[in-house]
N, C-alpha and C positions, 0 to 999 in steps of 0.2 A: 503495499499501499504505500503512495506517494506523501503525502503528507505536507501541505501545502505550507513555508513557516515567512516570516516579517521579513522583509531587506534587513541590510546591512546600514542605514541612514536613520536615527533618531523617530524622524518625524514621516515615517512613511509608515505608521504601523496601525494600519492598515482603518486613515483618517482617525483616528482616538488622537484627543491634543496629547504636545507634547509635554505639556505641564497637568497633573493631577487638575479634573475636578475637586470647585473647591466642596466639604465636605459636606453630602448633602441631595447637592444636585445629581441630575441624571441626565441621562441620552439615549432617546431610543431612536434607533433605525432600521432599516428592513434587511440590511446583514450586520449590522455595529451596535454597539451600547456599549455606555460606557457607566459607571455610576462613584459617584467620589465618598468615603469612608475615610474616619479616623483611629486615630493608635489606639482603640477603646475593645475591648470584647466584645459587645454590644453589634463591632461592625461585621463581624462574623457569621452572624443569627440577619443581619442585614444581605450580606453580601451572596447565603443560601439564597437569601426571600426573594433578590430580583434576580438571580438565575432564573430562579423558578417560574419566575411568572414572565422574565424576557422572554421563554425557550418555551413557554405558552404560548403569546404572544404570537410568535415565529412561527406557533403550529409545529415543531416539531415535539413527535411522538414519541412516548416511553418506550422504545423499543429495549426489551433484554433489560433495562433497566437502567438504560441512561440518565436517567435525568435519579434517579438516585447517585451514581456515580458523579453528576457534573457537579451535584449537590454537597460533597466529598469531596473533590479538586478545590472545588472555589474555599470553598471553607478550610482546608490545606495549607491553602496561597496564603489567604486574606492571619490565616491564625500568624504562617511564617514570617508575615512583612508584620504585625502588631507584635512580635517579640522582641525578631532581629534588627527592621530597621527603624525604628521608633526615632528618634531625634532628643538629642541628651535632654532627659528630665528637670536640667538644672539649669537646662537654656532660657530666654525667652520665651514665650507662649510663638512661635509661630505656624504661618499659612499651609502649613506642609501637613500634605494628606496622601495616603496611597491611595489608585486606581484603579476600580474595577475592569477591565474589557473584555468584551464578548460580543468574536466573529463569528458567520459560518458562512462556509465558500461549499459551495455542491456539497456531499456527504462527510464536510468535516467541520466540526465545532472547535475554536480556541479557547481556550478561560485563560487569561496573561494579564498578572497585577506589577504595577507600575508604586516603584516607593523612592524615594528621595536618597536610600543607600547605599557607598559604592562597596559593601560588603559579600561577598560571594557567597552563594547559596549551596553549603555541603551537603552533598549526600552520605551520613552519618552507615555506620554499620556497628549499631543497634543488636549486640546478641542476649543483652541481659535484660531486669525486671523493669529495667528503664518504662517512667511510665512514660516519657516524649522521646522528641529526637527523631521518630520515624517521619514524617509528613511527607518529607519528598520521598521516602518510600517506596509511601503508600500513593505518592501521585507520576513515578514512576511504575507500579503494576496498575492502576487505574488507565491510563492514558492511553495512546499509543505512540508518543510521543511525548519529551517536552524537553524545554531547556531553563536558560538564558542570557542578557544579554547588557551591558553595559550602556550606556546614552551616557554618553560620552560629557563627563564628569554629572552627571545631575541626575544621577543615581542608575538602575537597573529594572529592568523588566525581567519574570518570570515567568514560565509560559507553561501547559500546558495543550496537547491537540489529544482528540477523541475524535473515532470515526462514528457520524448520526445513523447511516443505513446501513451502512453492513456486516450488521450484527447478526447473530443468527435467535 
């Protein structure tokens, strides 16, 4: 299966804004949707609900549990951004935010999370009984492909692609 990946220029991430949307702002188009989120635990639920609503509006069928997989992937992407990309709490309040992006193209759906951190995502090797640290492993397990890209000093985007219609 061929997964369409974004090209190398930050402004070309499928029409999403290169600067994250303000917290609470939403955009819904025919093939692109975005939601500005804060660095708060409640953002994870908001992101899941947004993804579920968008896929419903787009008429994406819940083939073989696709909607649950998207909700899981979105949850993990946003949780990682909240935990690992939040600005230093000792700095003055900023307008930094997380941007959840969804893009559909043919039979593929890509979930993207933009954050202001330059910190590289680390796929851990957790064989023990730790409670956390397996988010990227889950993303890798439930997506057809995933990756990340630096946005030229403006943070990064972490993405996961799923096949929507090639499911049994």
